[in-house]
C-alpha beads as a LAMMPS data file, in Angstrom:
LAMMPS data file: protein, C-alpha beads

186 atoms
185 bonds

1 atom types
1 bond types

-500.0 500.0 xlo xhi
-500.0 500.0 ylo yhi
-500.0 500.0 zlo zhi

Masses

1 110.0

Atoms # bond

1 1 1 -465.261 -444.174 201.814
2 1 1 -464.935 -447.033 204.232
3 1 1 -463.420 -446.485 207.682
4 1 1 -460.287 -448.506 206.834
5 1 1 -459.652 -446.407 203.730
6 1 1 -460.152 -443.199 205.746
7 1 1 -457.688 -444.421 208.356
8 1 1 -455.134 -445.305 205.669
9 1 1 -455.597 -441.873 204.053
10 1 1 -455.115 -440.195 207.439
11 1 1 -451.940 -442.199 208.044
12 1 1 -450.526 -441.273 204.613
13 1 1 -451.357 -437.574 205.132
14 1 1 -449.860 -437.600 208.636
15 1 1 -446.689 -439.247 207.331
16 1 1 -446.397 -436.682 204.564
17 1 1 -446.846 -433.839 207.019
18 1 1 -444.326 -435.356 209.418
19 1 1 -441.774 -435.266 206.610
20 1 1 -442.292 -431.501 206.428
21 1 1 -441.185 -430.871 209.980
22 1 1 -444.553 -431.249 211.683
23 1 1 -446.698 -429.660 209.025
24 1 1 -446.377 -427.410 206.024
25 1 1 -446.862 -423.752 206.847
26 1 1 -448.619 -421.561 204.301
27 1 1 -447.537 -418.032 203.518
28 1 1 -449.435 -414.857 204.133
29 1 1 -453.029 -414.614 202.937
30 1 1 -453.513 -414.490 199.192
31 1 1 -453.616 -410.951 197.830
32 1 1 -455.577 -410.812 194.540
33 1 1 -453.237 -408.001 193.480
34 1 1 -450.512 -410.643 193.176
35 1 1 -452.403 -412.471 190.418
36 1 1 -450.448 -410.552 187.780
37 1 1 -447.247 -412.203 189.074
38 1 1 -448.666 -415.585 190.113
39 1 1 -450.956 -415.940 187.119
40 1 1 -451.118 -419.746 186.965
41 1 1 -449.252 -419.396 183.702
42 1 1 -445.946 -419.802 181.929
43 1 1 -443.441 -417.685 180.095
44 1 1 -441.043 -419.007 177.503
45 1 1 -438.162 -416.508 177.682
46 1 1 -435.027 -418.482 178.513
47 1 1 -432.570 -415.592 178.559
48 1 1 -433.498 -412.053 179.603
49 1 1 -430.507 -410.647 177.697
50 1 1 -432.276 -411.671 174.480
51 1 1 -434.851 -408.959 175.256
52 1 1 -434.423 -405.218 175.058
53 1 1 -436.078 -402.000 176.121
54 1 1 -439.400 -402.178 177.946
55 1 1 -439.667 -405.978 177.485
56 1 1 -436.363 -406.554 179.296
57 1 1 -437.197 -403.998 182.016
58 1 1 -440.643 -405.531 182.635
59 1 1 -439.336 -409.109 182.690
60 1 1 -436.552 -408.265 185.160
61 1 1 -439.008 -406.430 187.434
62 1 1 -441.529 -409.285 187.319
63 1 1 -438.826 -411.869 187.983
64 1 1 -437.527 -409.848 190.949
65 1 1 -441.068 -409.462 192.330
66 1 1 -441.789 -413.191 191.951
67 1 1 -438.566 -414.134 193.717
68 1 1 -439.298 -411.735 196.574
69 1 1 -442.984 -412.628 197.049
70 1 1 -442.936 -416.384 196.410
71 1 1 -443.253 -418.742 199.351
72 1 1 -441.448 -421.366 197.279
73 1 1 -439.058 -421.108 194.363
74 1 1 -438.159 -424.525 193.006
75 1 1 -436.933 -426.302 189.943
76 1 1 -439.696 -428.698 188.965
77 1 1 -440.315 -431.198 186.223
78 1 1 -443.846 -431.184 184.885
79 1 1 -444.520 -434.891 184.359
80 1 1 -448.107 -434.798 183.099
81 1 1 -450.817 -432.353 182.097
82 1 1 -454.446 -433.249 182.713
83 1 1 -457.426 -431.396 181.293
84 1 1 -460.440 -431.262 183.593
85 1 1 -463.855 -429.645 183.523
86 1 1 -465.876 -428.831 186.638
87 1 1 -469.663 -429.050 187.048
88 1 1 -470.045 -425.469 185.801
89 1 1 -468.176 -426.286 182.593
90 1 1 -465.013 -424.407 183.632
91 1 1 -462.017 -426.063 182.018
92 1 1 -458.682 -426.333 183.814
93 1 1 -455.253 -427.838 183.392
94 1 1 -453.568 -429.700 186.226
95 1 1 -449.798 -429.849 185.935
96 1 1 -448.398 -432.760 187.932
97 1 1 -444.934 -431.632 188.942
98 1 1 -442.012 -433.381 190.584
99 1 1 -439.802 -431.156 192.729
100 1 1 -436.201 -431.479 191.604
101 1 1 -434.626 -428.824 193.830
102 1 1 -436.032 -426.216 196.197
103 1 1 -434.170 -422.933 195.781
104 1 1 -436.155 -421.003 198.408
105 1 1 -438.811 -421.940 200.948
106 1 1 -440.275 -425.405 201.169
107 1 1 -442.838 -427.639 199.518
108 1 1 -445.459 -429.862 201.129
109 1 1 -443.999 -432.897 199.384
110 1 1 -441.910 -434.175 196.500
111 1 1 -444.769 -433.626 194.085
112 1 1 -446.778 -430.463 193.602
113 1 1 -450.091 -430.080 191.792
114 1 1 -450.351 -426.792 189.932
115 1 1 -453.780 -425.801 188.577
116 1 1 -454.679 -423.243 185.939
117 1 1 -458.359 -422.589 185.229
118 1 1 -460.007 -420.695 182.394
119 1 1 -460.447 -417.866 184.884
120 1 1 -456.677 -417.599 185.528
121 1 1 -454.729 -414.806 183.835
122 1 1 -452.116 -417.291 182.579
123 1 1 -454.523 -419.939 181.297
124 1 1 -454.302 -418.898 177.652
125 1 1 -450.502 -419.197 177.772
126 1 1 -450.763 -422.617 179.428
127 1 1 -453.019 -423.852 176.609
128 1 1 -451.009 -422.094 173.883
129 1 1 -447.718 -423.600 175.095
130 1 1 -449.061 -426.948 176.291
131 1 1 -446.461 -428.833 174.232
132 1 1 -443.705 -427.073 176.242
133 1 1 -445.197 -427.872 179.643
134 1 1 -443.823 -431.389 180.076
135 1 1 -440.315 -430.143 180.784
136 1 1 -438.198 -428.613 183.540
137 1 1 -439.188 -425.177 184.868
138 1 1 -438.533 -422.734 187.672
139 1 1 -441.757 -422.617 189.684
140 1 1 -442.633 -419.515 191.687
141 1 1 -445.392 -420.544 194.100
142 1 1 -447.574 -418.666 196.576
143 1 1 -449.219 -421.014 199.093
144 1 1 -452.364 -420.127 201.022
145 1 1 -455.386 -421.663 202.709
146 1 1 -458.127 -422.059 200.115
147 1 1 -461.757 -421.177 200.726
148 1 1 -462.411 -424.839 201.499
149 1 1 -459.640 -424.830 204.133
150 1 1 -457.339 -426.969 201.958
151 1 1 -453.856 -425.996 200.847
152 1 1 -454.011 -423.994 197.602
153 1 1 -451.500 -422.200 195.422
154 1 1 -451.020 -419.801 192.582
155 1 1 -447.887 -420.110 190.479
156 1 1 -445.862 -418.976 187.525
157 1 1 -443.460 -421.146 185.520
158 1 1 -440.330 -419.951 183.744
159 1 1 -437.875 -422.049 181.728
160 1 1 -435.120 -423.611 183.844
161 1 1 -432.416 -422.381 181.470
162 1 1 -428.922 -421.973 182.924
163 1 1 -429.098 -418.179 182.478
164 1 1 -432.445 -417.840 184.246
165 1 1 -431.547 -420.252 187.062
166 1 1 -428.355 -418.246 187.690
167 1 1 -430.279 -414.944 187.781
168 1 1 -432.910 -416.392 190.142
169 1 1 -430.269 -417.836 192.496
170 1 1 -428.567 -414.421 192.698
171 1 1 -431.910 -412.750 193.501
172 1 1 -432.620 -415.369 196.180
173 1 1 -429.208 -414.725 197.779
174 1 1 -430.076 -411.024 197.976
175 1 1 -433.510 -411.821 199.452
176 1 1 -432.002 -414.115 202.083
177 1 1 -429.377 -411.509 203.043
178 1 1 -432.104 -408.875 203.441
179 1 1 -434.274 -411.246 205.482
180 1 1 -431.332 -412.117 207.718
181 1 1 -430.527 -408.422 208.244
182 1 1 -434.191 -407.804 209.182
183 1 1 -434.264 -410.815 211.492
184 1 1 -436.966 -412.556 209.437
185 1 1 -437.148 -416.232 210.342
186 1 1 -437.817 -418.704 207.570

Bonds

1 1 1 2
2 1 2 3
3 1 3 4
4 1 4 5
5 1 5 6
6 1 6 7
7 1 7 8
8 1 8 9
9 1 9 10
10 1 10 11
11 1 11 12
12 1 12 13
13 1 13 14
14 1 14 15
15 1 15 16
16 1 16 17
17 1 17 18
18 1 18 19
19 1 19 20
20 1 20 21
21 1 21 22
22 1 22 23
23 1 23 24
24 1 24 25
25 1 25 26
26 1 26 27
27 1 27 28
28 1 28 29
29 1 29 30
30 1 30 31
31 1 31 32
32 1 32 33
33 1 33 34
34 1 34 35
35 1 35 36
36 1 36 37
37 1 37 38
38 1 38 39
39 1 39 40
40 1 40 41
41 1 41 42
42 1 42 43
43 1 43 44
44 1 44 45
45 1 45 46
46 1 46 47
47 1 47 48
48 1 48 49
49 1 49 50
50 1 50 51
51 1 51 52
52 1 52 53
53 1 53 54
54 1 54 55
55 1 55 56
56 1 56 57
57 1 57 58
58 1 58 59
59 1 59 60
60 1 60 61
61 1 61 62
62 1 62 63
63 1 63 64
64 1 64 65
65 1 65 66
66 1 66 67
67 1 67 68
68 1 68 69
69 1 69 70
70 1 70 71
71 1 71 72
72 1 72 73
73 1 73 74
74 1 74 75
75 1 75 76
76 1 76 77
77 1 77 78
78 1 78 79
79 1 79 80
80 1 80 81
81 1 81 82
82 1 82 83
83 1 83 84
84 1 84 85
85 1 85 86
86 1 86 87
87 1 87 88
88 1 88 89
89 1 89 90
90 1 90 91
91 1 91 92
92 1 92 93
93 1 93 94
94 1 94 95
95 1 95 96
96 1 96 97
97 1 97 98
98 1 98 99
99 1 99 100
100 1 100 101
101 1 101 102
102 1 102 103
103 1 103 104
104 1 104 105
105 1 105 106
106 1 106 107
107 1 107 108
108 1 108 109
109 1 109 110
110 1 110 111
111 1 111 112
112 1 112 113
113 1 113 114
114 1 114 115
115 1 115 116
116 1 116 117
117 1 117 118
118 1 118 119
119 1 119 120
120 1 120 121
121 1 121 122
122 1 122 123
123 1 123 124
124 1 124 125
125 1 125 126
126 1 126 127
127 1 127 128
128 1 128 129
129 1 129 130
130 1 130 131
131 1 131 132
132 1 132 133
133 1 133 134
134 1 134 135
135 1 135 136
136 1 136 137
137 1 137 138
138 1 138 139
139 1 139 140
140 1 140 141
141 1 141 142
142 1 142 143
143 1 143 144
144 1 144 145
145 1 145 146
146 1 146 147
147 1 147 148
148 1 148 149
149 1 149 150
150 1 150 151
151 1 151 152
152 1 152 153
153 1 153 154
154 1 154 155
155 1 155 156
156 1 156 157
157 1 157 158
158 1 158 159
159 1 159 160
160 1 160 161
161 1 161 162
162 1 162 163
163 1 163 164
164 1 164 165
165 1 165 166
166 1 166 167
167 1 167 168
168 1 168 169
169 1 169 170
170 1 170 171
171 1 171 172
172 1 172 173
173 1 173 174
174 1 174 175
175 1 175 176
176 1 176 177
177 1 177 178
178 1 178 179
179 1 179 180
180 1 180 181
181 1 181 182
182 1 182 183
183 1 183 184
184 1 184 185
185 1 185 186
């Protein structure tokens, strides 16, 4: 890369960071135990009341855990899905996503790249439901510093149905009240 191109890249990155209040802050370190919740996958249940028994109980618990552990909860529109393969032959899907509305936390920009690799727990659901991906979703995102020092994330997508958005907003209100009572600064 030529020096002029590097300078231009640095200027663009600095401008993007300036728009985030002086730099995007990542959450706590990634805990591999959270991979069940932030599985780099998708679910397709639009209304929890359509479930019953253990399915409903599990979905409500997972939704509550995602809301309470996510650094960012946002309504996003997946605009494109790209299939990539690395040098080791590991296939992945990159979901280019436009942030429509942040419900909790912040994002590093108006667009968010979400990646799901063959090694991700949710990869099979991403490939199975690929036709449903280019749509509007609720994104639950955990941000962290990757091994290479770059910003990384793990995520889970749920349909942005009116019923689910309402349930998530109510859970976020509860989270924010609890954080305020504990004096947790956001």
